[in-house]
DRENMAR-640814 format. One line per 2 residues: number of its first residue (from 0); their letters; for each residue x, y, z of N, C-alpha, C, O. Coordinates in steps of 0.1 Angstrom, whole numbers. Each point is the difference from the previous one (the first is absolute). Last residue first. Layout:
NUM> a> X,Y,Z,X,Y,Z,X,Y,Z,X,Y,Z  ...
***
This chain:
347> sl> 76,102,-57,-11,9,-3,3,8,-13,-8,9,-4  38,-41,26,-11,-6,-8,-11,9,-4,-8,-3,-8
345> yi> 46,16,36,5,-6,-12,-11,-5,-9,1,1,-13  -12,17,55,7,10,-7,5,-5,-14,-1,7,-10
343> hr> -18,-37,42,-10,8,-7,6,11,-8,-4,3,-11  34,-31,35,-8,-8,-9,-10,9,-8,-1,0,-12
341> la> 32,12,49,3,4,-14,-9,-6,-10,-1,4,-11  -1,-15,58,-5,13,-3,2,5,-14,-7,8,-5
339> lg> 26,-49,18,-15,-1,0,-6,14,-3,-9,1,-8  56,-4,14,-5,-6,-13,-15,-1,-1,-5,1,-11
337> ia> 24,14,52,2,10,-11,-5,-6,-13,-7,7,-8  7,-36,44,-10,11,2,1,10,-11,-10,5,-5
335> tt> 44,-38,7,-13,-6,-4,-11,11,0,-8,1,-9  52,11,25,0,-4,-15,-14,-4,-4,-5,5,-10
333> fs> 24,9,55,-12,6,-6,-2,-4,-15,-8,6,-7  47,-16,35,-11,-7,6,-14,4,-7,-10,-7,1
331> qi> 52,27,-13,-1,-13,-5,-12,-8,5,-6,-8,-6  16,52,24,-4,0,-14,-2,-14,-6,-10,-2,-6
329> ks> 25,18,52,-13,-6,-3,-4,-2,-14,-9,-7,-3  49,30,22,0,-14,5,-13,-8,-3,0,-12,1
327> ep> 5,59,-12,9,-8,-8,-1,-14,4,1,-9,-9  -44,39,17,13,-1,6,9,-10,-8,-5,-10,-5
325> lr> -34,36,-20,2,-12,8,14,1,7,9,4,-7  -37,41,-7,10,-10,-5,0,-12,10,-1,1,12
323> ik> -28,48,-28,0,-12,8,10,-10,-6,0,-3,-12  -6,43,-10,2,4,14,1,-12,9,7,1,10
321> ga> 9,-11,-59,-11,9,5,2,4,15,11,-3,5  12,-24,-54,2,5,14,-11,10,3,-4,8,-8
319> si> -6,-48,-27,8,13,1,1,4,14,-9,-3,8  3,-48,-31,-5,10,9,9,12,0,12,-1,2
317> nv> -4,-42,-24,-11,7,-7,-6,12,8,-10,6,-4  45,-34,21,5,4,-13,-11,7,-8,4,8,-9
315> lp> 0,-28,55,-5,13,-2,4,5,-14,-1,12,-3  14,-55,22,-15,0,0,-6,14,-3,-12,2,-3
313> da> 59,-28,-8,-4,13,4,-15,1,-1,-6,3,-11  46,-45,19,-10,7,-9,-4,13,6,3,3,11
311> ya> 45,-29,-5,-13,3,7,-9,7,-10,5,9,-7  33,-45,-10,-2,14,4,-13,2,7,-10,-8,-2
309> ve> 47,-29,-25,-9,2,11,-1,14,4,10,7,2  7,-43,-44,1,13,5,-11,2,10,-12,-3,-3
307> mn> 31,-46,-4,-9,10,-5,4,13,5,6,2,10  9,-48,4,5,4,-13,-10,9,-8,-3,-2,-12
305> vs> 1,-17,59,-9,-4,-11,4,4,-14,-7,-3,-10  33,12,52,-5,-14,1,-9,-5,-12,0,-11,-3
303> ek> 20,56,11,11,-9,0,-5,-15,-2,7,-8,-5  -38,43,11,7,3,-12,11,-10,-2,3,-5,-12
301> lf> -27,5,52,-7,-7,-11,7,3,-13,0,-9,-9  19,29,47,0,-14,1,-7,-7,-11,6,-9,-6
299> ld> -8,56,9,13,-5,-4,1,-15,1,7,-6,-9  -47,26,24,2,2,-14,13,-5,-5,1,-7,-11
297> lg> -10,6,57,-8,-10,-7,2,1,-15,2,-10,-7  17,39,43,8,-10,-6,-7,-10,-8,6,-8,-7
295> pv> -33,33,45,14,4,-6,7,-11,-6,2,-11,6  -55,14,-5,10,-7,8,14,4,-5,3,-3,-12
293> ls> -52,12,-2,9,10,4,10,-5,11,1,5,11  -40,-27,-33,12,0,-8,11,9,5,11,-1,-5
291> gg> -57,-3,23,9,-11,4,13,-1,-7,10,-7,4  -47,37,-16,7,4,12,11,-10,5,10,4,6
289> gt> -23,0,-59,-6,-5,13,8,4,12,12,1,-1  11,-10,-48,-10,10,5,-6,-7,13,3,-11,3
287> ly> 38,5,-46,-5,-3,13,-10,11,5,2,12,-3  17,-34,-47,-4,11,8,-5,-4,13,-8,-9,1
285> lr> 41,-12,-44,-9,-3,12,-2,13,7,9,7,4  10,-27,-56,-2,11,10,-10,-4,11,-11,-5,-3
283> ki> 24,-23,-36,13,7,4,-2,10,11,10,4,6  -33,-53,-26,-3,14,3,13,6,6,7,-6,8
281> pe> -1,-34,-43,-6,2,13,-2,15,3,6,8,-7  -10,-27,-43,10,3,10,-6,1,13,-12,4,1
279> pv> -15,-15,-39,14,-5,-5,10,2,11,10,-8,0  -63,-4,5,8,12,1,15,-4,-3,5,-10,6
277> dy> -51,-15,-1,7,2,-13,8,13,0,-2,8,-10  -22,-29,47,-6,11,-6,7,4,-13,-2,11,-5
275> he> 16,-47,36,-14,-2,-2,-7,11,-8,-12,-1,-4  60,1,18,-3,-13,-6,-15,-2,-5,-2,-6,-10
273> qy> 18,46,33,7,-2,-13,-4,-12,-7,-1,-1,-12  -16,9,55,-6,9,-10,7,-2,-13,-7,0,-11
271> fy> 24,-24,47,-13,-5,-4,-6,9,-11,-6,-5,-9  47,18,29,2,-11,-9,-14,-6,-5,-1,-3,-12
269> na> 0,38,43,6,5,-12,2,-11,-10,-3,1,-12  -11,-12,55,-11,7,-7,5,5,-13,-7,-1,-10
267> er> 39,-19,39,-10,-10,-5,-11,7,-8,-4,-6,-11  35,34,33,6,-7,-12,-9,-10,-6,-1,-2,-12
265> ik> -13,23,51,0,10,-11,6,-7,-12,-5,2,-12  5,-26,52,-14,1,-6,0,10,-12,-8,-3,-9
263> qa> 49,-1,33,-3,-12,-7,-14,0,-7,-2,-4,-11  15,39,40,7,1,-13,-3,-12,-9,-1,1,-12
261> lk> -16,-1,56,-7,10,-8,7,1,-14,-7,-1,-10  28,-25,42,-12,-7,-4,-8,9,-9,-6,-4,-10
259> da> 45,22,30,3,-10,-11,-12,-7,-5,-2,-3,-12  -2,32,49,1,7,-12,4,-9,-12,-4,2,-11
257> ep> 3,-21,54,-14,4,-4,1,8,-14,-9,-3,-8  51,-9,28,-8,-12,-5,-14,3,-4,-5,-6,-10
255> rl> 32,43,28,4,-5,-13,-8,-13,-5,-4,0,-11  2,25,54,-10,2,-10,3,-7,-13,-9,-2,-8
253> ik> 40,2,45,-12,-6,4,-11,0,-11,-7,-10,-1  48,32,-6,3,-15,1,-13,-7,4,-2,-11,-5
251> yc> 1,58,4,1,-5,-13,2,-15,0,-7,-7,-7  8,31,47,-13,-2,-5,0,-6,-14,-9,-8,-3
249> sg> 51,17,22,-7,-10,8,-14,-2,-5,-5,-11,-1  43,42,-13,-6,-10,-9,-8,-11,7,-4,-10,-6
247> ga> 25,49,27,9,-11,-2,-5,-11,-9,5,-11,-1  -29,52,10,0,-9,11,9,-12,-2,-4,-12,4
245> ln> -2,36,-48,-5,5,12,0,-11,11,-3,-12,-4  16,8,-43,10,9,6,-5,5,14,7,8,7
243> kn> -32,-36,-39,11,-8,5,9,9,9,7,-5,8  -60,8,-19,12,8,-2,12,-7,7,0,-1,12
241> lg> -49,-11,-13,10,-8,-7,12,8,-4,8,-4,-9  -38,21,51,-4,-9,-11,11,-8,-6,7,-7,7
239> ik> -13,49,24,12,-7,-4,-3,-10,-12,7,1,-10  -41,28,29,12,8,1,12,-7,-6,9,7,-5
237> ik> -52,-28,7,-2,12,-7,13,8,-1,3,7,-10  -5,-48,35,-2,-2,-14,-1,13,-8,6,0,-11
235> ad> -2,2,58,13,-5,-6,-2,-2,-15,9,3,-8  -47,8,33,9,12,-1,13,-4,-7,5,8,-8
233> ea> -36,-42,18,-5,9,-11,9,12,-2,3,4,-12  6,-32,48,3,-7,-12,-4,8,-12,7,1,-10
231> es> -19,14,53,15,2,-2,4,-6,-14,8,5,-7  -52,-11,21,2,14,-3,15,2,-3,3,8,-9
229> lt> -16,-50,24,-5,2,-13,3,14,-5,3,2,-11  30,-21,49,-15,2,-2,-3,2,-15,8,3,-8
227> ik> 35,-33,20,-5,14,3,-15,1,-2,-6,-10,-5  42,-26,-5,-6,0,13,-4,14,4,3,4,12
225> lk> 18,-20,-54,7,9,9,-6,0,14,5,7,8  -23,-35,-43,14,-3,0,7,9,10,10,-4,7
223> nk> -57,8,-13,3,-13,5,15,-2,1,5,-6,10  -21,47,-29,-5,-2,14,5,-13,6,5,0,11
221> lv> 2,8,-57,9,8,8,-4,-1,15,9,-2,9  -37,-19,-40,13,-7,0,10,8,9,7,-6,8
219> kt> -49,25,-15,-1,-11,9,13,-8,1,4,-5,10  -8,41,-41,-1,5,14,0,-11,10,8,0,10
217> ld> -11,-10,-56,13,5,3,1,5,15,10,-3,7  -52,-10,-25,9,-12,1,14,4,5,6,-6,8
215> ns> -38,40,-19,-1,-5,13,8,-13,3,5,-2,11  -9,21,-55,9,8,9,0,-5,14,10,0,7
213> sf> -23,-36,-44,-5,13,4,11,7,9,10,-6,4  -27,-41,-37,12,8,5,-6,13,4,-8,6,-7
211> tl> -10,-44,-22,0,-2,14,12,6,6,9,-7,6  -34,24,-52,11,-7,6,-2,-2,15,-5,9,7
209> sl> -27,-1,-54,2,4,14,10,-9,6,-1,-12,-1  -7,28,-53,-2,-10,10,3,6,14,6,10,1
207> sf> -14,-1,-60,2,5,14,-1,-11,9,-7,-10,-3  7,26,-54,3,-10,10,2,7,14,6,10,1
205> pi> -18,13,-42,-2,-14,-5,2,-10,11,-4,-12,-2  -10,65,-2,6,-9,10,-2,-14,-5,-10,-7,3
203> an> 13,57,-31,-8,-11,4,8,-8,11,13,1,0  3,36,-30,-12,5,8,-9,-12,4,-12,3,2
201> ne> 55,-12,-22,-10,5,-10,-13,4,7,-11,-3,-5  37,-22,39,5,1,-14,-11,5,-9,-12,-5,1
199> yi> 27,-13,53,-8,10,-7,7,2,-14,12,2,-1  -15,-37,48,7,3,-12,-9,9,-9,-12,-3,-2
197> il> 16,-8,58,-8,3,-12,9,2,-11,11,6,1  -16,-25,54,9,1,-12,-8,2,-12,-9,-8,-3
195> gt> 3,15,60,-6,-3,-13,11,2,-11,8,9,1  -11,-20,56,7,7,-11,-6,-5,-13,-3,-12,-3
193> rs> -11,17,60,1,-8,-12,8,8,-11,2,12,2  -10,4,44,-5,-14,1,1,-8,-12,-3,-12,0
191> ag> 18,58,3,3,-5,13,-4,-15,1,7,-7,7  5,25,-56,-7,5,12,3,-7,13,9,-8,0
189> md> 8,17,-55,3,-7,12,-7,7,12,3,12,3  -1,-18,-59,-7,8,10,1,-7,13,-8,-10,3
187> li> 34,9,-52,-1,-7,12,-6,10,10,6,9,5  -2,-15,-62,-2,9,12,-2,-9,12,-7,-10,0
185> mv> 29,8,-54,-5,-7,12,-2,10,11,9,9,2  -9,-6,-60,7,4,13,-7,-8,11,-12,-4,-1
183> pe> 15,3,-58,-6,-4,13,9,5,12,13,-1,-1  -17,28,-46,8,-11,5,-6,-4,14,-3,9,8
181> ki> -17,28,-27,0,-11,-11,7,-12,5,-5,-11,-2  -23,54,23,12,-8,4,0,-12,-10,-8,-10,2
179> kq> -12,62,-7,-3,-15,-1,12,-8,3,11,2,-7  -29,50,21,11,-9,-4,-4,-14,0,-5,-6,9
177> qv> -22,43,6,2,2,-15,11,-9,-5,2,-1,-12  -14,3,59,-12,-4,-8,3,0,-15,-6,-8,-7
175> pf> 44,-1,44,-7,11,-6,-11,-5,-9,2,-9,-8  12,-21,50,5,3,-13,-8,12,-6,-12,1,2
173> ls> 3,-21,42,15,0,-1,6,4,-14,12,2,-1  -60,-7,16,6,11,8,15,1,-3,6,10,2
171> rv> -33,-44,-22,-5,13,-4,7,11,7,3,11,-6  5,-56,17,7,4,-12,-5,14,-5,8,7,-6
169> ia> -30,-25,45,15,2,2,7,5,-13,7,9,1  -53,-21,-2,2,13,7,15,2,1,4,12,-1
167> ag> -17,-53,-16,-3,10,-10,2,14,6,5,9,-7  0,-47,36,11,1,-10,-2,11,-10,9,7,-4
165> ei> -44,-19,36,11,8,5,11,2,-10,6,11,-1  -58,-18,-12,11,-8,4,13,8,3,3,9,-7
163> el> -53,13,13,11,-3,-10,10,-10,6,3,-1,12  -55,27,-10,8,-9,8,11,-6,-9,-4,-7,-10
161> aa> -30,54,8,8,-11,-6,7,-8,11,5,6,9  -37,27,2,0,2,-14,7,-10,-8,-3,-3,-11
159> pm> -20,5,61,11,-6,-7,-1,2,-15,-7,-8,-7  -12,39,48,-4,-7,-12,12,-6,-7,8,7,-5
157> ln> -21,7,60,8,2,-12,-6,-7,-12,-7,-10,2  -4,10,47,-6,11,-8,9,4,-12,0,11,-3
155> ak> 5,-50,33,8,12,4,-4,12,-8,7,11,0  -27,-53,-9,-3,3,14,8,12,5,-4,7,10
153> il> 14,-22,-53,-13,6,0,-5,3,14,-6,10,3  47,-33,-9,1,14,-5,-14,7,1,0,12,3
151> vq> 3,-58,9,7,9,10,0,14,-5,-3,9,8  -16,-41,-37,-8,1,12,7,10,10,-7,9,6
149> qy> 31,-22,-44,-11,9,-3,-8,3,12,-4,12,2  36,-45,1,6,13,0,-10,11,-3,0,10,6
147> nd> -15,-55,-7,5,3,13,5,14,1,-3,8,9  -8,-27,-51,-12,4,7,4,5,15,-7,9,5
145> vi> 42,-27,-31,-5,12,-6,-12,6,8,0,11,3  16,-54,9,9,10,4,-4,14,-5,0,9,7
143> ek> -25,-47,-20,-1,1,15,9,12,4,-4,7,9  5,-22,-54,-11,9,3,-1,3,15,-4,11,4
141> pc> 51,-24,-27,-12,-6,5,-11,10,4,3,10,6  32,1,-45,0,0,15,-13,-7,5,-10,3,-6
139> ag> 44,9,-43,-12,-6,7,2,1,15,11,-1,5  8,19,-59,1,0,15,-12,-6,6,-11,2,-5
137> il> 40,2,-46,-12,-3,8,3,1,15,11,-4,4  8,23,-55,4,-2,14,-13,-3,8,-9,9,0
135> vk> 23,-17,-54,-10,5,9,5,-3,14,4,-11,3  10,12,-60,5,-2,14,-10,7,10,-3,11,-2
133> sr> -5,-9,-44,4,-14,1,5,-3,14,1,-12,3  -18,54,-26,-8,-7,10,4,-15,1,-9,-8,4
131> dr> 30,45,-29,-8,-9,-8,-9,-9,9,-6,-9,-5  36,42,24,-9,7,-9,-9,-10,-8,-12,3,-3
129> sv> 30,-14,52,6,1,-13,-11,6,-9,-12,-2,1  3,-8,44,13,6,2,8,0,-14,12,3,0
127> yq> -66,-6,25,9,-3,-12,13,7,3,0,11,4  -32,-28,36,2,11,-8,10,-4,-11,8,-9,2
125> wd> -45,-11,41,11,-1,-10,2,13,-7,-9,8,-1  -17,-38,46,1,12,-8,12,-2,-10,8,-9,2
123> ly> -44,-20,35,10,0,-10,1,13,-8,-11,6,-3  -7,-31,53,-2,12,-10,12,0,-9,11,0,4
121> ve> -29,-46,21,9,11,-1,-6,11,-8,-9,-2,-8  -9,-42,16,3,4,13,10,12,0,4,5,11
119> dl> -20,-30,-50,-12,6,6,3,4,15,-9,6,6  43,-26,-33,-3,14,-5,-13,5,7,-1,12,1
117> py> 36,-46,23,-11,-1,-9,-5,14,-4,0,9,8  51,-13,4,-12,0,7,-11,-3,-10,1,3,-12
115> pi> 47,5,3,-1,-11,9,-13,0,8,0,-5,12  14,23,-64,-4,5,13,-2,-12,10,-8,-9,-4
113> hk> 20,2,-43,11,6,8,-4,4,14,8,-1,9  -37,-18,-45,12,-8,0,11,5,10,9,-8,4
111> ka> -51,31,-12,-2,-13,7,12,-8,1,2,-8,10  -2,48,-36,1,2,15,-2,-13,8,7,-2,10
109> eq> -13,2,-57,14,0,4,2,2,15,9,-5,6  -53,7,-23,5,-14,-1,15,0,3,5,-10,6
107> vi> -26,52,-7,-5,-8,11,6,-14,0,4,-6,10  6,35,-46,6,4,13,-4,-8,11,8,-4,9
105> ee> -30,-3,-49,14,-6,-1,8,4,13,7,-8,5  -51,25,-11,0,-14,3,14,-6,0,3,-9,8
103> ll> -8,54,-21,-3,-2,14,0,-15,4,6,-3,10  -1,14,-56,12,3,8,-2,-2,15,8,-5,7
101> dk> -31,-19,-51,-5,8,12,13,2,9,4,-9,7  2,3,-61,-2,-8,13,-4,10,11,4,11,0
99> ge> 8,2,-47,-14,-4,3,-2,-8,13,-12,-3,3  60,3,-22,-10,8,-6,-14,-5,4,-3,-12,-3
97> py> 44,0,36,-4,-2,-14,-12,8,-5,-7,5,9  40,-8,33,-8,11,-6,-3,-2,-14,3,8,-9
95> al> 25,-30,46,1,-3,-14,-7,11,-8,4,4,-11  18,5,59,-12,-4,-6,2,-3,-15,8,7,-7
93> ni> 21,-5,58,0,3,-15,-13,-6,-6,-4,-11,3  17,31,50,-3,-11,-9,0,4,-15,-1,12,-3
91> lk> 18,1,57,0,5,-13,-3,-12,-9,8,-10,0  -21,19,54,7,-9,-10,-2,7,-14,-11,5,-4
89> if> 0,-4,63,2,8,-12,8,-8,-10,10,-7,3  -39,6,48,7,-8,-11,1,9,-12,-10,6,-5
87> tk> 0,-3,63,-2,4,-14,8,-8,-9,11,-5,4  -10,4,44,-12,-6,-4,-3,4,-15,-11,-5,-5
85> qe> 49,20,31,1,-14,0,-13,-7,-5,0,-12,-2  4,60,6,8,-5,-10,0,-16,-1,1,-6,-11
83> al> -41,39,27,10,-8,6,9,-7,-10,-6,-8,-8  -19,53,-8,-4,-13,6,12,-8,5,12,3,-3
81> ca> -21,53,-2,7,-12,-6,-5,-13,7,-4,1,12  -20,50,-23,7,-8,10,6,-12,-7,-4,-4,-11
79> iv> -20,56,3,5,-11,-7,9,-8,10,9,5,6  -53,32,0,13,-5,3,4,-12,-9,-8,-8,-4
77> qk> -29,52,15,3,-10,-9,15,-4,2,9,8,0  -28,27,25,-6,-12,4,4,-12,-9,0,-11,4
75> lk> 21,63,12,-3,-9,-11,-5,-13,5,6,-6,9  12,42,17,-15,0,-1,-4,-10,-11,-12,-4,-1
73> ik> 57,18,34,-5,-9,-10,-15,0,0,-7,-4,10  47,42,3,-11,-9,6,-6,-7,-12,-3,5,-10
71> qg> 54,10,7,-14,5,-2,-10,-10,5,1,-12,-1  46,5,22,-4,7,-11,-14,4,-1,-6,3,10
69> ha> 20,-47,16,7,12,-1,-4,7,-13,-4,-6,-10  -28,-28,40,9,1,-12,7,14,0,-6,10,5
67> qn> -29,-31,26,14,3,4,10,3,-11,11,2,3  -57,-16,-10,-1,12,9,14,5,4,1,12,2
65> fl> -6,-52,-28,-4,11,-8,0,13,9,4,11,-5  5,-52,27,11,4,-10,-4,12,-8,9,9,-2
63> ql> -42,-27,30,11,6,8,11,5,-9,6,11,2  -40,-37,-21,-5,13,3,11,8,8,1,12,-2
61> il> 9,-56,-7,0,8,-12,-5,14,2,6,10,-5  -8,-41,41,14,4,-3,1,8,-13,8,10,-1
59> kv> -50,-28,14,4,11,9,14,4,-3,3,12,1  -19,-48,-26,-7,12,-3,4,12,9,2,11,-5
57> av> 15,-54,14,6,5,-12,-7,13,-4,7,10,-4  -25,-34,39,12,6,5,7,6,-12,6,11,1
55> nv> -45,-35,-10,-3,13,7,13,7,5,1,12,0  3,-55,-22,-6,10,-9,-2,14,8,5,10,-5
53> qe> 26,-54,9,-7,9,10,-5,12,-7,7,11,0  15,-44,-26,-8,-8,10,-8,9,9,-11,-3,4
51> ik> 33,6,-55,-1,9,12,-10,-7,10,-12,-1,-3  45,-25,-34,-14,5,3,0,8,13,7,-3,9
49> gd> 33,-20,-28,-5,10,-10,-14,5,3,-5,9,-7  28,-39,37,0,-6,-13,-7,8,-10,-8,-4,-8
47> kl> 1,27,50,5,-14,1,-2,-6,-14,-11,-1,-5  10,52,34,-1,-7,-12,6,-14,1,10,-2,7
45> lg> -13,25,32,-10,7,-7,-3,-6,-14,-11,-2,-4  46,-11,36,-12,-9,-2,-11,7,-6,-11,-6,-3
43> ep> 47,36,28,3,-14,-6,-13,-8,0,-8,0,9  5,54,-11,3,-11,10,2,-13,-8,-6,-2,-10
41> ve> 19,50,-12,-12,-8,3,4,-12,9,11,-5,-1  10,58,-14,2,-14,3,-13,-7,4,-9,6,6
39> le> 15,38,-39,-5,-5,13,3,-14,2,-4,-9,-8  12,57,-26,2,-14,3,-4,-3,14,1,8,9
37> gy> -4,34,-52,-1,-5,14,3,-15,1,-1,-7,-10  -4,57,-24,5,-14,2,-2,-4,15,-1,9,8
35> si> -10,33,-50,-3,-6,13,7,-14,0,1,-7,-10  6,37,-27,-7,9,9,-3,-5,14,-3,7,9
33> lt> 37,-13,-57,-5,-7,12,-7,11,9,6,10,3  -2,-6,-58,6,2,12,-6,-8,12,-12,-3,-1
31> ik> 18,11,-57,-6,-8,10,7,2,13,13,-1,1  -20,26,-53,8,-1,12,-8,-8,11,-12,2,2
29> kr> -1,16,-47,8,-12,-1,8,-3,12,9,-8,0  -52,35,6,6,0,-13,8,-13,-2,-5,-11,1
27> sk> -6,8,43,-3,14,-5,8,1,-13,12,1,0  -28,-41,39,5,3,-13,-4,14,-4,-12,3,0
25> rl> 20,-32,49,-8,9,-8,7,3,-13,12,1,-1  -15,-41,44,7,7,-10,-9,10,-7,-13,-2,0
23> qv> 18,-31,47,-9,8,-8,9,9,-9,8,7,4  -3,-55,28,7,11,-7,-11,7,-8,-9,-7,-7
21> lr> 17,-33,50,-8,7,-10,8,11,-6,9,6,7  -5,-56,25,6,12,-5,-10,7,-11,-6,-7,-7
19> fi> 11,-34,50,-9,6,-10,7,13,-4,5,8,8  17,-55,14,-2,15,0,-10,3,-11,1,-5,-11
17> re> 11,-41,22,6,7,11,-4,15,1,-1,6,11  -14,-38,-45,-2,-7,12,5,9,12,-5,-2,11
15> si> -13,28,-54,9,-11,2,-1,-6,14,-8,6,8  -13,32,-47,-4,-8,12,9,-12,1,0,-9,-9
13> dl> -2,60,-16,7,-13,1,-3,-7,13,3,4,11  -26,37,-44,1,-6,14,6,-14,-1,-5,-9,-7
11> gl> -2,60,-23,4,-14,0,2,-5,15,5,7,8  -30,36,-40,4,-6,13,3,-14,-1,-8,-8,-5
9> sk> 3,58,-25,-1,-15,0,6,-5,13,9,5,5  -28,44,-34,7,-7,11,-2,-15,-1,-10,-5,-6
7> nq> -11,41,-21,14,0,-3,8,-6,11,13,2,1  -60,-18,-8,3,13,-6,14,1,-3,5,-7,-9
5> ff> -36,-39,10,9,8,7,1,14,-6,-4,1,-12  -20,-42,-3,-7,12,3,8,9,10,-5,8,7
3> nl> 4,-57,-31,8,11,-5,-7,14,3,-3,7,-9  6,-62,26,-9,11,-2,8,13,-2,8,4,8
1> dm> -3,-60,-9,8,12,-1,-9,11,-3,-4,2,-12  7,-59,25,-8,12,0,9,12,0,9,1,8
***
């Protein structure tokens, strides 16, 4: 569902297991600026396996988040939110597209081959990603999850103008809208409780997966090995991390095995994509984003380990400087919320 009745403002709401984040953008001529933002930690167990279990609590937290937002007071009711990444499915499919064949029926039949849910139990969406309509990006999410999110937003007196797969929001925030990324790139969205890996090429996401790795895993390893508190371990991860030259390399030595596991998963994904998607060469560039990616030395470690150019992405690449600015330490954490808010601006 996508209702196109915004004026010059757009609101993105990132609903995750640990934190709710929102961003309000304003478009003036060709300039897009940030006018409001906010984040709020949520209690453990609020979301379980992608579903909002405590609906009334979630509603109260969303209302609190809107009331406490920095910047311009939020009056806009139409919101674009993301669906739980672990419950969504995205796939690039090729269509034969023969003359006179029912294209919709062919998309549905192809979707049945790839989506790991019965079609009558999911909401299915798609978009063409090639001019001849031979390539179609399909997305699916269980109806139970979509209806659950809609219920929460409506109870919070909001109108869900669109519910979007997180990967689509992420790539929208990280690359200039006018720039077509022809060669495939890999994006690592590293959060507190999970990490998403996305491959982006020709303005489409042909491949994505969720990795069993998170920033919290690194914190727990430091806590257990150094016999310190969770807060102290988090502090050590953020300040020292994988930097070999700090603290005598002690944190690096502890975190190295975990980082090696992440590097191995990246190499496997790169190999899988090359072998199964008819790509002549492996992907050469990796972008890091997400609040969990801000571990000192992570970019250099991955550059040495995965044989790729590694750089931090810029979630503000499409945003012009204004009166309201995100704190530097928070920018990567707001990638998804920014991409959600940009949806209306780009598609209108």
